[in-house]
C-alpha positions as CSV (number, residue, x, y, z in Angstrom):
1,M,-7.8,3.5,-87.2
2,Y,-3.9,2.9,-88.0
3,S,-2.8,2.7,-84.3
4,V,-6.2,0.5,-83.9
5,A,-5.2,-1.9,-86.4
6,L,-1.6,-1.7,-85.4
7,F,-2.3,-2.5,-81.8
8,L,-4.7,-5.6,-82.0
9,I,-2.5,-6.8,-84.9
10,M,0.3,-6.7,-82.5
11,Q,-1.5,-8.4,-79.6
12,I,-2.0,-11.7,-82.0
13,V,1.0,-11.6,-83.9
14,L,3.4,-11.4,-80.4
15,L,1.6,-14.8,-79.3
16,G,2.1,-13.6,-75.6
17,T,5.9,-14.8,-75.8
18,D,7.3,-11.5,-74.7
19,Q,5.7,-12.3,-71.5
20,S,7.5,-15.9,-71.8
21,F,10.5,-14.2,-72.4
22,I,10.1,-12.2,-68.9
23,R,8.6,-15.3,-67.1
24,F,11.6,-17.5,-68.1
25,F,14.5,-15.2,-68.0
26,Y,15.5,-15.8,-64.7
27,Q,14.9,-19.4,-64.6
28,T,18.2,-20.4,-66.5
29,T,21.9,-18.9,-66.2
30,S,23.0,-15.9,-68.0
31,E,24.8,-18.4,-70.7
32,K,21.7,-19.7,-71.3
33,R,19.3,-16.7,-71.2
34,T,20.2,-15.9,-75.2
35,T,18.4,-19.5,-75.9
36,I,15.7,-18.3,-74.2
37,F,15.5,-15.1,-76.2
38,W,15.8,-16.5,-79.6
39,N,13.2,-19.0,-78.7
40,T,10.8,-16.5,-77.8
41,L,11.5,-13.9,-80.5
42,L,11.1,-16.5,-83.5
43,P,7.2,-17.2,-83.4
44,P,6.2,-13.9,-83.2
45,L,8.9,-12.8,-85.6
46,I,7.3,-15.4,-88.4
47,M,4.0,-14.5,-87.4
48,S,4.6,-10.4,-88.1
49,F,5.9,-12.0,-92.1
50,I,3.0,-13.4,-92.4
51,V,0.6,-11.3,-91.2
52,S,2.4,-8.5,-93.4
53,S,2.2,-10.7,-96.6
54,I,-1.3,-11.2,-96.4
55,I,-1.7,-7.4,-95.6
56,I,0.3,-6.5,-99.0
57,L,-1.8,-9.2,-100.7
58,F,-4.8,-7.4,-100.0
59,R,-3.7,-4.1,-99.5
60,A,-6.7,-2.2,-101.5
61,K,-9.6,-4.0,-99.0
62,V,-7.2,-3.4,-95.8
63,S,-6.8,0.4,-96.9
64,Y,-10.9,0.7,-97.7
65,L,-11.4,-1.1,-94.2
66,L,-8.9,1.3,-92.2
67,F,-9.1,4.5,-94.0
68,G,-12.4,4.6,-96.0
69,D,-10.5,4.8,-99.2
70,A,-8.6,1.8,-101.5
71,D,-6.1,4.4,-102.7
72,H,-4.6,4.8,-99.4
73,I,-1.6,2.0,-100.2
74,F,1.5,3.7,-98.5
75,P,0.2,4.0,-95.0
76,V,-0.5,0.0,-95.3
77,I,2.7,-0.5,-96.4
78,I,4.2,1.3,-93.3
79,L,1.9,-0.5,-91.1
80,C,3.6,-4.0,-92.5
81,F,6.8,-3.0,-91.7
82,S,5.8,-1.4,-88.4
83,I,4.3,-4.7,-87.4
84,V,7.8,-6.5,-88.1
85,F,9.8,-3.7,-86.4
86,S,7.6,-3.3,-83.5
87,V,8.2,-7.3,-82.9
88,L,12.0,-6.1,-82.6
89,S,11.4,-2.9,-80.8
90,R,9.6,-4.6,-78.1
91,F,12.3,-7.5,-77.5
92,S,15.1,-5.3,-77.8
93,A,13.9,-3.2,-75.2
94,L,12.9,-5.8,-73.0
95,I,16.6,-7.5,-72.8
96,L,17.3,-3.9,-70.9
97,R,14.4,-4.2,-68.8
98,M,15.2,-7.8,-67.7
99,K,18.7,-7.0,-67.1
100,K,17.2,-3.9,-65.1
101,R,19.3,-1.5,-67.1
102,G,17.1,1.2,-66.0
103,V,19.1,4.0,-67.0
104,A,19.8,2.6,-70.6
105,Y,15.8,2.0,-71.1
106,S,14.7,5.2,-70.2
107,I,17.3,6.7,-72.7
108,V,15.7,4.3,-75.3
109,N,12.5,5.4,-74.5
110,I,13.3,9.1,-74.4
111,S,15.1,8.8,-77.9
112,G,12.6,7.4,-79.8
113,S,9.9,9.5,-78.3
114,I,12.5,12.4,-79.5
115,I,12.8,11.2,-83.1
116,N,9.0,10.6,-83.2
117,A,8.1,14.0,-82.1
118,S,10.7,16.0,-84.6
119,C,9.6,13.8,-87.3
120,V,6.2,14.9,-86.8
121,I,6.9,18.5,-87.2
122,L,9.3,17.6,-90.1
123,F,6.9,15.7,-91.9
124,A,3.9,18.0,-91.1
125,F,5.6,20.7,-93.2
126,L,6.8,18.4,-95.8
127,L,3.3,16.4,-96.3
128,E,1.3,19.4,-95.9
129,G,-0.1,18.1,-92.3
130,S,-1.7,15.1,-93.6
131,F,-1.9,12.0,-91.4
132,Y,1.4,10.5,-92.7
133,A,3.0,12.5,-91.0
134,I,2.4,10.9,-87.7
135,I,2.2,7.3,-89.2
136,L,5.7,7.9,-90.6
137,S,7.1,9.5,-87.4
138,S,5.6,6.5,-85.2
139,F,7.2,3.9,-87.6
140,F,11.2,6.2,-87.4
141,G,10.3,6.1,-83.4
142,T,10.1,2.8,-83.3
143,L,13.1,2.1,-85.7
144,T,15.2,4.7,-83.2
145,V,14.1,2.5,-80.2
146,I,15.6,-0.8,-81.9
147,I,18.9,0.6,-82.9
148,I,19.9,2.1,-79.6
149,S,18.5,-0.8,-78.2
150,I,20.5,-3.4,-79.9
151,L,23.3,-1.2,-80.1
152,L,23.4,-0.9,-76.2
153,E,23.1,-4.8,-75.7
154,I,24.9,-6.2,-79.1
155,G,26.7,-8.9,-77.2
156,F,23.5,-10.2,-76.5
157,W,22.2,-10.2,-79.7
158,R,25.5,-11.6,-81.2
159,S,25.1,-14.4,-78.6
160,Q,24.5,-18.3,-80.1
161,F,21.3,-18.7,-82.3
162,K,19.8,-21.6,-81.1
163,I,16.5,-23.5,-81.6
164,S,14.6,-25.6,-79.5
165,L,11.2,-26.8,-80.8
166,G,10.6,-27.9,-76.8
167,Q,11.2,-24.4,-75.5
168,I,9.4,-22.7,-78.4
169,K,6.1,-25.2,-77.7
170,K,6.7,-23.9,-73.9
171,N,6.5,-20.6,-74.6
172,I,3.5,-20.4,-76.8
173,F,1.8,-22.3,-74.1
174,Y,2.6,-20.2,-71.3
175,G,1.8,-16.8,-73.7
176,V,-1.0,-17.4,-75.9
177,P,-3.8,-17.2,-72.7
178,F,-2.6,-13.5,-72.8
179,V,-3.4,-12.8,-76.1
180,P,-7.2,-13.2,-75.4
181,A,-6.7,-11.5,-71.9
182,F,-4.8,-8.1,-73.6
183,L,-7.5,-7.7,-76.2
184,I,-10.3,-8.1,-73.4
185,S,-8.7,-5.7,-71.5
186,W,-8.1,-3.2,-74.1
187,L,-12.1,-3.8,-74.6
188,F,-12.4,-3.3,-70.6
189,E,-10.0,-0.4,-70.7
190,S,-12.1,1.4,-74.1
191,M,-15.6,0.5,-72.6
192,D,-16.2,3.8,-71.0
193,K,-15.6,6.0,-74.0
194,L,-17.6,3.4,-75.9
195,A,-20.2,4.1,-73.7
196,L,-20.0,7.7,-73.5
197,R,-20.0,7.9,-77.4
198,S,-22.8,5.9,-77.5
199,F,-25.4,7.2,-74.7
200,S,-23.9,10.8,-74.2
201,T,-22.2,13.7,-75.9
202,F,-18.5,14.6,-76.8
203,D,-19.0,17.1,-74.2
204,E,-19.2,14.5,-71.9
205,I,-16.3,12.6,-73.4
206,G,-14.0,16.0,-73.1
207,L,-14.9,16.5,-69.6
208,Y,-14.0,12.7,-68.9
209,T,-10.7,12.9,-70.6
210,A,-9.9,15.8,-68.8
211,G,-10.6,14.2,-65.3
212,N,-8.3,11.7,-66.6
213,K,-5.5,13.9,-66.9
214,I,-5.8,15.0,-63.3
215,T,-4.8,11.2,-62.4
216,A,-1.6,11.6,-64.4
217,V,0.8,11.3,-61.0
218,L,-0.7,7.8,-60.3
219,T,-0.5,7.0,-63.9
220,I,3.0,7.7,-64.0
221,I,3.5,5.5,-60.7
222,Q,2.0,2.5,-62.3
223,T,4.1,3.2,-65.7
224,G,7.1,3.2,-64.3
225,F,6.4,0.5,-61.3
226,S,5.0,-2.4,-63.5
227,T,8.1,-1.5,-65.7
228,F,10.7,-2.5,-63.6
229,W,8.7,-4.4,-60.8
230,W,8.3,-8.0,-63.1
231,P,12.3,-8.8,-63.2
232,V,12.6,-7.8,-59.7
233,A,9.8,-10.1,-58.4
234,L,10.6,-12.7,-60.7
235,E,14.7,-13.2,-60.0
236,N,13.3,-13.0,-56.2
237,Y,11.1,-16.1,-57.0
238,E,13.6,-18.0,-59.0
239,S,16.5,-17.8,-56.2
240,A,13.6,-18.9,-53.4
241,K,14.1,-15.9,-51.8
242,S,11.4,-14.8,-48.9
243,K,8.1,-13.8,-49.8
244,N,8.1,-10.6,-47.9
245,L,9.0,-8.9,-50.7
246,Y,5.9,-9.2,-52.5
247,S,4.0,-8.6,-49.2
248,K,6.1,-5.5,-48.3
249,A,5.5,-4.2,-51.6
250,A,2.3,-4.3,-51.8
251,E,1.9,-2.8,-48.2
252,L,4.3,0.2,-49.1
253,L,2.0,1.1,-53.0
254,S,-1.0,0.8,-51.1
255,G,-0.2,3.3,-48.4
256,I,1.2,5.9,-51.0
257,L,-0.8,5.6,-53.5
258,F,-4.1,6.1,-50.9
259,L,-2.4,9.1,-49.8
260,V,-1.6,10.4,-53.3
261,S,-5.4,9.6,-54.0
262,F,-6.7,11.7,-51.1
263,V,-4.5,14.7,-51.5
264,T,-5.6,14.8,-55.6
265,I,-9.0,14.8,-54.4
266,A,-8.2,17.2,-51.8
267,L,-6.7,19.3,-54.9
268,K,-9.0,18.6,-57.5
269,D,-10.6,21.8,-58.2
270,V,-7.1,23.9,-57.9
271,I,-4.8,21.4,-60.3
272,I,-8.0,22.0,-62.9
273,L,-8.2,25.8,-62.3
274,I,-4.7,25.5,-63.2
275,L,-5.5,23.7,-66.7
276,A,-8.8,25.7,-67.8
277,K,-11.8,27.0,-66.2
278,G,-13.8,25.3,-68.7
279,Y,-12.8,21.9,-67.6
280,L,-14.2,22.6,-64.0
281,P,-16.7,20.1,-64.0
282,S,-14.4,17.4,-64.8
283,S,-13.4,17.6,-61.2
284,K,-16.0,15.8,-60.2
285,I,-15.3,13.2,-62.8
286,M,-11.8,12.7,-61.6
287,P,-12.5,11.0,-57.9
288,F,-13.7,7.3,-59.2
289,L,-11.0,7.7,-61.9
290,L,-8.4,7.1,-59.4
291,F,-9.4,3.6,-59.0
292,H,-7.7,2.5,-62.1
293,P,-4.2,3.4,-61.5
294,L,-4.2,2.5,-58.1
295,M,-5.7,-1.0,-58.1
296,Y,-3.9,-1.9,-61.3
297,T,-0.6,-0.8,-59.8
298,V,-1.1,-2.9,-56.8
299,S,-2.6,-5.8,-58.4
300,E,0.7,-5.9,-60.2
301,V,2.0,-6.9,-57.0
302,T,-0.4,-9.4,-55.3
303,V,-1.2,-10.9,-59.0
304,V,2.5,-12.8,-59.0
305,G,1.1,-16.1,-57.9
306,I,-0.9,-16.6,-61.5
307,N,2.5,-15.7,-63.4
308,F,5.0,-17.7,-61.2
309,K,2.5,-20.9,-61.6
310,K,2.2,-20.4,-65.0
311,R,-1.9,-20.1,-64.7
312,T,-2.1,-17.4,-67.4
313,Y,-5.8,-18.4,-68.1
314,W,-6.9,-17.2,-65.2
315,H,-5.9,-13.6,-67.1
316,V,-8.9,-14.4,-69.8
317,V,-11.2,-15.2,-66.6
318,I,-10.3,-12.1,-64.4
319,S,-10.4,-9.6,-67.9
320,L,-13.7,-10.9,-69.0
321,I,-15.9,-10.6,-65.7
322,S,-14.0,-7.0,-65.1
323,A,-15.2,-6.0,-68.7
324,G,-18.8,-7.0,-68.0
325,V,-18.9,-5.4,-64.3
326,N,-18.2,-2.7,-66.4
327,F,-20.1,-3.1,-69.6
328,I,-23.4,-3.4,-66.9
329,G,-22.2,-0.5,-64.9
330,N,-21.8,1.9,-68.4
331,Y,-25.4,0.6,-69.7
332,F,-27.1,1.5,-66.4
333,F,-25.1,4.4,-65.3
334,V,-23.7,6.6,-68.3
335,P,-27.5,7.6,-69.7
336,L,-28.1,9.0,-66.1
337,Y,-25.0,10.6,-65.1
338,G,-23.2,10.8,-68.2
339,A,-19.0,10.5,-67.8
340,K,-19.7,10.5,-63.8
341,G,-21.8,6.9,-64.7
342,A,-18.5,6.1,-66.9
343,A,-16.3,6.8,-64.3
344,F,-18.3,5.4,-61.3
345,S,-18.5,2.4,-63.4
346,T,-14.9,2.3,-64.2
347,G,-14.0,2.4,-60.5
348,I,-16.2,-0.3,-59.5
349,A,-15.0,-2.7,-62.2
350,Y,-11.3,-1.8,-61.6
351,I,-11.9,-2.8,-57.4
352,V,-13.5,-6.0,-58.6
353,F,-10.4,-6.6,-61.4
354,F,-8.0,-6.0,-57.9
355,F,-9.8,-8.5,-56.1
356,M,-10.4,-11.0,-58.5
357,R,-6.5,-11.0,-59.4
358,T,-5.7,-11.1,-55.8
359,L,-7.8,-13.6,-54.5
360,I,-7.1,-16.0,-57.4
361,S,-3.3,-15.4,-56.8
362,T,-3.1,-15.8,-53.2
363,S,-5.0,-19.3,-53.6
364,I,-2.4,-20.6,-55.8
365,Y,0.6,-19.0,-54.3
366,P,-0.5,-17.8,-50.4
367,V,0.8,-14.4,-49.3
368,D,-0.2,-12.1,-46.6
369,Y,-1.3,-8.8,-48.5
370,S,-2.9,-7.2,-45.2
371,L,-6.1,-7.5,-47.6
372,K,-8.2,-6.3,-44.6
373,R,-6.3,-2.7,-44.4
374,F,-6.6,-2.7,-48.0
375,T,-10.0,-3.0,-48.2
376,F,-10.6,-0.5,-45.1
377,G,-8.9,2.0,-47.7
378,T,-11.3,0.9,-50.5
379,I,-14.4,1.8,-48.6
380,V,-12.8,5.1,-47.5
381,L,-11.6,6.1,-50.4
382,F,-14.9,5.0,-51.9
383,I,-17.2,6.6,-49.9
384,V,-14.9,10.2,-50.3
385,S,-15.3,9.5,-54.1
386,L,-18.8,9.3,-53.6
387,I,-19.2,12.6,-51.9
388,N,-16.7,14.3,-54.3
389,T,-18.5,13.3,-57.3
390,F,-22.3,13.4,-56.5
391,S,-22.5,16.2,-53.1
392,G,-21.8,19.1,-54.8
393,I,-21.2,21.3,-51.7
394,L,-17.5,22.2,-51.6
395,L,-16.7,22.4,-47.9
396,I,-18.4,19.0,-47.4
397,E,-15.8,17.3,-50.4
398,Q,-12.8,18.8,-49.0
399,V,-13.7,18.1,-45.4
400,S,-14.1,14.0,-46.5
401,A,-10.9,14.4,-48.7
402,I,-8.9,15.2,-45.6
403,I,-10.4,13.2,-43.0
404,G,-9.9,10.1,-45.7
405,G,-6.2,11.2,-46.0
406,V,-6.2,11.7,-42.1
407,I,-7.6,8.1,-41.9
408,I,-5.1,6.4,-44.5
409,G,-2.3,8.1,-42.5
410,L,-3.2,6.6,-39.6
411,V,-3.7,3.1,-40.9
412,Y,-0.6,2.8,-43.2
413,R,1.4,5.3,-40.7
414,N,4.6,2.7,-40.9
415,E,4.7,2.7,-44.5
416,I,4.5,6.3,-45.2
417,S,7.0,7.0,-42.5
418,Y,9.2,4.6,-44.2
419,T,8.8,6.1,-47.5
420,Y,9.3,9.6,-46.2
421,K,12.6,8.3,-44.2
422,T,13.9,6.8,-47.3
423,V,13.1,9.8,-49.6
424,V,14.7,12.1,-47.2
425,G,17.7,9.7,-47.0
426,I,17.9,9.7,-50.8
427,Y,17.6,13.5,-51.0
428,K,20.0,14.0,-48.2
429,E,22.8,11.5,-49.4
430,V,22.2,13.3,-52.8
431,I,22.9,16.7,-51.3
432,G,25.7,15.5,-49.9
433,K,27.7,14.5,-52.6
434,R,26.9,17.7,-54.8
435,K,28.3,19.3,-51.5
436,L,31.9,17.4,-51.7
437,E,31.8,17.8,-55.5
438,R,31.6,21.4,-54.9
439,E,34.4,21.6,-52.0
440,N,36.6,19.1,-54.2
441,Q,36.5,21.5,-56.9
442,K,37.4,24.8,-54.8
443,K,40.2,22.8,-53.4
444,E,41.2,22.1,-57.0
445,L,41.1,25.8,-58.1
């Protein structure tokens, strides 16, 4: 409940200005980017103080609402501090992200995670395993991110503090539509679990969660790509370079993610057996769950037109319609098929999500994304997912996944070949450097 409260409050407090900072960062010279920064940071910072003050004023009621007990005042106080620090953490990390300092960004996140995990262990001993331990460790993890991020970009933070009411208005106007869009997206992503809780059993929820774990490879690609894609895309747009970047990125991603999806489906039973035999039924749930990271990741490229042209209100429409499709699917299929029905509904909803994002974006900012190939790949993956979810015949499941993978390999052969050659080239370069270093060390000895 604490985590849910913090997440929801943060979506409101931020006012979408973090997205404004991303959008307008490359519109100005490097000297004026600090002005963009302070004018995007100030509104959510003020909002965080206002909301925190209201929470402290009604702390007993908030404690009862979140924890069912009016006496849990301490975590409510931590929540207030976390709201303010989470705003600072978000923007301090964004500076590194927008400057494309990938190594520094990774160091910051890893350090925050290490402190978080260490504090959980420490506070669990000190506080007898109370949930306070998790809340406090999360707080210190956030604090670590702030401190390291600021130290890494201390010059940026020390730069001129200049407030522009016009810029603030522009930031809020661009960012506010993201608030309901994020909230609806959160509901959209939580709807499958809510439906399973309402219409099914805890066993089905457990199997569904295990099924989600198998898609971790695609989810890692999704998270990593989404983090560093936008700075590159926006810089390319602001410098008026070719649109080929977007079409090539979409095609390469499509080929890689489709291929990884078919390989994952083909190996699903093996992966589950490595985890635990008790979770074997979840291998039938996983195939349609692959549509989430696949469709979302590729749509992060194809959606660029909406953000470039500042038509951010479309995000609300897209999220509402996708959530509606997910709700209808879960309502009808979860009572019949349990976790399989939830996965099926989620898969269809994300297909709708992708095509709405893409078609609206291309109508605003035309780019050739080879949608015929992508649609064909989606149909093939959908059929293979149907077979692997509902057939129950292992041989047919395996053969369908292999045939699907071969078809995608042929359709996206150029993209897959390019990716393979690039990876091999990087590997050879790294190995070559290591050999050269060893030879130089031997000569020195």
